[in-house]
C-alpha positions in Angstrom: 0.0 0.0 0.0 1.5 3.4 -0.9 2.3 5.8 1.9 -0.2 8.6 2.5 1.1 12.0 1.6 1.8 14.1 4.7 0.8 17.7 4.9 3.6 20.2 4.7 4.3 22.1 7.9 4.0 25.9 7.4 7.2 27.8 7.2 7.9 31.0 9.2 10.8 33.4 9.1 11.6 35.6 12.1 13.8 38.7 11.5 16.0 39.3 14.5 17.7 36.9 16.8 17.5 38.9 20.0 15.1 38.0 22.9 12.0 39.1 21.0 12.8 37.1 17.9 13.8 34.0 20.0 10.6 34.1 21.9 8.6 34.5 18.7 10.5 31.5 17.3 9.7 29.4 20.4 6.0 30.3 20.1 5.8 29.6 16.3 7.7 26.3 16.5 4.5 24.6 17.7 2.9 25.4 14.3 5.7 25.9 11.8 9.3 25.2 10.9 11.0 28.5 11.8 14.1 30.2 10.4 15.6 33.0 12.5 17.5 35.6 10.4 20.1 37.5 12.4 22.7 39.9 11.0 25.2 39.3 13.8 27.3 36.3 14.8 25.5 35.0 18.0 28.0 34.1 20.8 27.8 30.7 22.4 28.5 32.1 25.9 27.2 35.1 27.8 29.1 37.8 25.8 28.2 41.3 24.4 27.4 41.7 20.8 27.1 44.6 18.4 23.4 44.2 17.8 22.4 44.8 21.4 24.2 48.0 22.3 21.9 48.5 25.3 23.0 45.2 26.9 25.5 46.9 29.2 22.8 48.8 31.1 20.5 47.5 33.8 17.8 45.1 32.8 14.8 43.8 34.8 12.2 41.2 34.0 9.0 42.0 35.9 6.5 39.4 37.2 4.5 39.5 34.0 7.6 38.6 32.1 8.7 35.9 34.6 5.4 34.2 34.2 5.5 34.5 30.4 9.0 33.0 30.3 7.8 29.8 32.0 4.5 29.7 30.0 6.4 29.8 26.8 9.3 27.5 27.8 8.6 25.6 31.0 11.4 25.7 33.5 13.2 28.6 31.7 13.3 30.8 34.8 14.9 28.1 36.9 17.6 27.6 34.2 18.4 31.3 34.2 18.6 31.3 38.1 20.8 28.2 38.0 23.1 30.1 35.6 23.5 32.9 38.2 20.5 35.2 38.0 18.6 36.3 41.1 14.9 36.3 41.8 14.4 38.9 44.5 11.0 39.8 46.1 9.3 43.1 45.2 9.4 45.1 47.5 11.0 43.0 50.2 14.4 42.8 48.4 14.2 46.4 47.0 15.0 49.9 48.3 12.9 52.0 45.9 12.0 55.6 45.6 9.0 56.5 43.3 9.0 59.4 40.9 6.9 61.4 43.4 9.8 61.0 45.9 8.0 58.5 48.1 10.1 55.6 49.5 8.3 52.3 49.4 8.2 50.2 52.6 9.8 46.8 52.1 6.6 44.8 52.4 6.9 41.0 51.7 3.2 40.1 51.5 2.9 40.4 47.7 3.7 37.4 45.4 5.7 39.5 43.0 9.3 38.7 42.1 11.7 40.2 39.6 14.3 38.4 37.6 17.7 40.2 37.5 21.0 39.3 35.8 23.2 40.7 33.1 21.6 41.0 29.7 24.4 38.8 28.3 23.5 36.0 30.6 19.7 36.4 29.9 20.3 36.3 26.2 22.6 33.3 26.4 20.3 31.0 28.3 17.2 31.9 26.2 19.2 31.5 23.0 20.5 28.0 24.0 17.0 26.9 25.0 15.3 28.1 21.8 17.9 27.0 19.4 18.0 23.5 20.9 14.6 23.0 19.3 15.1 21.1 15.9 12.1 23.0 14.5 14.1 26.3 14.8 17.0 27.1 12.4 19.4 30.0 12.8 20.8 31.9 9.8 23.4 34.1 11.4 25.4 36.9 9.5 22.3 37.4 7.3 20.6 40.7 6.8 16.9 41.1 5.9 16.6 43.5 2.9 12.9 43.6 2.0 9.6 41.7 1.9 8.6 39.6 -1.0 4.9 39.8 -2.0 2.4 42.6 -2.5 0.0 44.7 -0.5 -2.3 41.8 0.1 0.1 39.0 1.1 3.7 38.7 2.1 5.3 35.5 0.7 8.8 35.7 2.1 11.8 38.0 2.8 14.8 38.9 0.7 18.1 38.5 2.6 21.8 38.9 2.0 24.4 36.5 3.3 27.9 37.6 2.5 27.8 38.6 -1.2 24.7 36.5 -2.0 21.1 37.7 -2.1 18.3 35.2 -1.9 14.7 34.9 -1.0 13.4 32.9 1.9 9.8 31.9 1.2 7.5 31.8 4.1 3.9 31.5 5.1 4.5 34.0 7.8 7.3 36.6 8.2 7.7 38.1 11.7 9.7 41.3 12.2 11.3 41.2 15.6 14.3 43.3 14.7 13.9 45.9 17.5 14.1 49.7 17.4 15.9 49.7 14.1 13.1 47.9 12.3 12.7 48.6 8.6 9.1 47.4 8.5 7.6 50.9 7.8 9.8 51.2 4.7 9.1 47.6 3.7 5.4 48.1 3.8 5.4 51.3 1.8 7.5 49.5 -0.8 4.6 47.0 -1.1 2.2 49.8 -1.7 0.8 50.1 1.8 0.3 53.4 3.6 2.8 54.8 6.0 2.1 53.6 9.6 1.1 56.2 12.2 3.8 56.8 14.7 4.1 58.6 18.0 7.2 59.6 20.0 7.5 60.8 23.5 11.1 61.6 24.3 12.0 62.7 27.8 15.6 63.3 26.6 17.0 60.8 29.0 20.7 59.9 28.8 22.1 56.8 30.5 25.5 56.0 31.9 26.4 52.6 33.3 29.4 51.2 35.1 30.1 47.7 36.4 31.4 47.3 39.9 32.5 44.6 42.2 30.1 44.5 45.1 31.9 46.2 48.0 32.7 44.5 51.3 30.4 41.6 52.1 27.6 42.8 49.8 28.3 40.3 47.1 25.6 38.0 48.5 22.0 39.0 49.0 22.0 42.8 48.6 18.8 44.6 47.7 18.1 46.4 44.4 18.5 50.1 45.1 16.4 52.3 42.8 16.0 56.1 42.8 13.5 57.2 40.2 13.6 60.6 38.6 10.8 63.1 39.4 9.2 64.6 36.2 8.0 67.6 38.2 11.6 68.6 38.9 13.5 68.9 35.6 16.1 67.9 34.9 15.1 64.5 36.3 17.9 62.3 37.6 17.7 58.7 38.7 19.7 55.6 39.1 19.8 51.9 40.0 22.1 49.4 41.6 21.3 46.0 40.2 23.2 43.1 42.0 23.8 40.5 39.3 25.8 37.3 38.9 29.4 36.8 40.0 29.3 39.3 42.8 28.9 42.3 40.6 26.7 45.4 40.6 25.4 47.0 37.4 25.0 50.7 38.3 23.0 52.7 35.8 22.5 56.5 36.2 20.2 58.6 34.2 19.4 62.3 33.6 17.1 64.3 31.3 17.9 67.3 29.2 20.3 69.6 31.1 21.1 67.0 33.7 22.7 64.1 31.7 25.4 61.9 33.0 28.6 61.7 30.9 31.1 59.0 30.0 33.7 60.6 32.4 34.6 57.8 34.8 36.0 60.2 37.4 32.6 62.0 37.5 30.4 58.9 37.7 30.2 58.5 41.5 29.9 62.2 42.0 26.9 62.3 39.7 25.3 59.5 41.7 25.4 61.8 44.7 23.3 64.4 42.9 20.2 62.2 42.4 17.1 62.9 44.4 18.8 61.0 47.2 22.5 60.3 47.5 22.2 56.7 48.6 23.5 55.2 45.3 26.6 57.5 45.4 27.2 56.6 49.0 27.0 52.9 48.3 29.4 52.9 45.3 32.0 55.3 46.7 34.2 52.5 48.0 33.3 49.9 45.4 35.9 48.7 42.8 34.9 49.7 39.3 35.3 46.9 36.6 35.9 48.9 33.5 34.8 52.3 32.2 31.5 54.0 31.6 29.1 53.1 28.8 26.5 55.7 27.7 23.4 55.9 25.5 20.8 58.4 24.4 18.5 56.0 22.5 15.8 56.1 25.1 12.8 57.7 23.4 9.4 56.1 23.7 8.4 55.4 20.1 5.3 53.5 19.0 4.0 52.4 15.6 0.3 51.7 15.4 0.3 48.7 13.0 -2.8 47.3 14.5 -4.8 50.3 13.2 -3.6 50.0 9.6 -6.1 49.4 6.8 -5.4 47.2 4.9 -2.9 44.7 6.4 -1.2 42.0 4.4 -1.6 38.3 5.2 1.7 36.6 6.1 3.3 39.4 8.0 3.5 40.5 11.7 5.6 42.9 13.7 6.4 42.1 17.4 8.2 43.6 20.4 10.4 46.6 20.2 9.8 46.7 16.4 6.3 47.9 17.4 7.2 50.1 20.3 10.4 50.9 22.2 10.2 52.4 25.7 12.4 54.5 28.0 14.6 51.7 29.5 14.1 53.1 33.0 10.8 51.2 33.3 12.3 47.8 32.4 9.4 46.6 30.4 11.0 45.7 27.0 11.9 42.1 27.8 8.6 41.4 29.5 6.6 42.8 26.5 8.7 40.6 24.1 7.7 37.5 26.0 4.1 38.5 26.3 3.9 39.3 22.6 5.1 35.7 21.9 2.5 34.3 24.2 -0.2 36.4 22.3 1.0 34.8 19.0 0.8 31.3 20.4 -2.7 32.0 21.8 -4.0 33.2 18.4 -2.4 30.3 16.5 -4.0 27.7 18.8 -7.4 28.9 17.5 -6.5 30.0 13.9 -4.4 28.4 11.2 -1.2 30.2 10.5 -1.9 30.3 6.8 -5.5 31.4 7.0 -6.6 34.7 5.6 -6.8 37.3 8.3 -4.6 35.5 10.8 -1.7 38.0 10.5 -4.1 40.8 11.3 -5.3 38.9 14.4 -1.7 38.4 15.5 -0.9 42.1 15.1 -3.9 43.1 17.2 -3.1 40.6 19.8 0.5 41.8 20.1 -0.8 45.4 20.5 -2.3 44.6 23.9 0.9 44.0 25.9 2.6 46.7 23.9 -0.1 49.2 24.8 0.0 48.4 28.5 3.7 49.1 28.7 3.3 52.2 26.5 0.7 53.8 28.7 2.8 53.3 31.8 6.0 54.8 30.2 4.3 57.7 28.4 2.2 58.5 31.5 5.4 59.5 33.2 7.7 60.8 30.4 5.1 63.1 28.8 5.5 65.5 31.7 9.2 66.3 31.0 9.8 69.5 29.1 10.0 69.0 25.4 9.1 65.3 25.6 6.2 65.5 23.1 5.0 67.8 20.3 1.8 68.6 22.3 1.4 69.2 26.0 -0.2 66.5 28.2 -4.0 66.3 27.8 -6.4 66.9 30.7 -7.0 63.1 30.8 -3.2 62.4 31.1 -2.8 65.1 33.8 -5.8 63.6 35.8 -4.5 60.1 35.4 -1.0 61.2 36.5 -2.4 62.7 39.7 -4.3 59.5 40.4 -1.2 57.4 39.9 0.8 59.7 42.2 -1.8 59.0 44.9 -1.9 55.3 44.2 1.9 55.2 44.5 1.8 57.2 47.8 -0.8 54.8 49.1 1.0 51.6 47.9 4.2 52.9 49.5 2.7 52.3 53.0 -0.2 49.9 52.4 0.6 46.3 51.4 -2.9 45.8 50.1 -2.6 48.8 47.8 1.0 47.8 46.9 -0.3 44.5 45.6 -2.7 46.2 43.2 -0.1 48.7 42.1 2.5 46.0 41.4 -0.1 43.9 39.5 -0.2 46.8 37.0 3.4 48.0 37.1 4.7 44.4 36.6 2.4 43.9 33.5 0.6 41.1 35.3 -2.9 42.6 35.2 -4.5 45.4 33.1 -4.7 49.0 34.4 -8.3 48.8 35.7 -6.8 46.8 38.6 -5.8 50.2 40.0 -9.4 51.0 40.5 -10.2 47.8 42.5 -11.2 47.9 46.2 -7.6 46.8 47.1 -6.4 50.2 45.9 -9.4 52.5 46.4 -10.2 51.6 50.0 -6.7 52.4 51.3 -6.4 55.4 48.9 -9.7 56.9 50.1 -9.5 56.1 53.8 -5.7 56.2 54.1 -3.3 54.0 55.9 -2.1 55.5 59.2 1.5 54.5 58.7 3.6 57.5 57.9 5.8 57.8 54.8 9.4 56.9 55.2 11.8 59.8 55.1 14.9 57.9 54.1 16.0 54.8 52.2 14.9 51.7 54.1 18.3 50.0 54.1 19.0 48.0 57.2 22.0 48.6 59.4 23.3 45.2 58.5 23.0 46.0 54.8 24.9 49.3 55.2 27.6 47.6 57.2 28.0 44.9 54.5 29.2 47.5 52.0 32.1 48.7 54.3 35.5 47.9 52.7 
């Protein structure tokens, strides 16, 4: 008896081999054979690479991302922790000052945890896990040039490897190439209209230096975070992020007129000029491991692909290629994982090759993107010169409410739980209007606000040389 013909698995091409692209490949592998196109050579170990210039700065994975990691790739968070990452409690293992200059009490009653490590380590573990799947193929040192197809359907992507140009045919092309995405140009070349974009640029500059944790602080030392106040421009902030191998990543930031520089001799002095000098005090006796790395690519920029009419079948944009955020909020990696989860959810109910599926994927990806966008823009729009138009009455009213919610959560564990549900991208914004927030907000906790960073005496002593 002749063998029955087997149905061909769909083919997908993912442009970009960073975290967003890798998670997209992991989600798509359930439904298609996936080729990841990456212009760099990807290292086998936790090492920097040219295509991720922001990797030297502090990175956080909020609770919503931690959960998405394990939902996509069960056991992934444990693998990252086993490789050296930490999973501290929010706020129990944090010393954090909000933009309205309120210090959070270190409540331990919430379930929220945050994943912290160097970006190099995070990339390496995720890359090894995803590329171990034989349904995923990597084409490194390959640059995506353009889309193949027309305004109604994308059929593949034109790429260059060395001196050779070729076309990779695909039933779905996913652009996960980050802030430098060429998707707007690619779509107009197919005859589609220009995508609507919005930018809110607080003018933030970042400077980061790696330190050896001082004294006995190489063990369990809290994250120390001083956020800038938009009401007091220029806004200055900073974070100490304890990572693997007994190191601290220290990232300082400042908006227009108050930016940090690459001057290594001025780094610790700048840290003393933040809204509170605690970071400068903690690093003054720490040993620096190298120089200062700076960046100014921090604008919030969003492309509203989900609103485009028409939209071609066979093409979807994900992660930072849709929207990039001010890195101070630490939401980029979480959104990348949640976008991939959204893709998987759609494809479990709709065929990858069916008409209209790509539009459904684009709309689904817009939901986690929009949640992070609203949080970031809700703060940054208040910096001078951040946007072409001043904040609207709605934005001003919402900002006042958020300030009150933060002030309440800083001294009420019940309200803090609701606040963190939203800030960690675990639940949608209406959670802020739940009884857990409104009752403490309206009737007020009796506990006074802290007047100084809630570091313990033991923690301060541990940093002594």
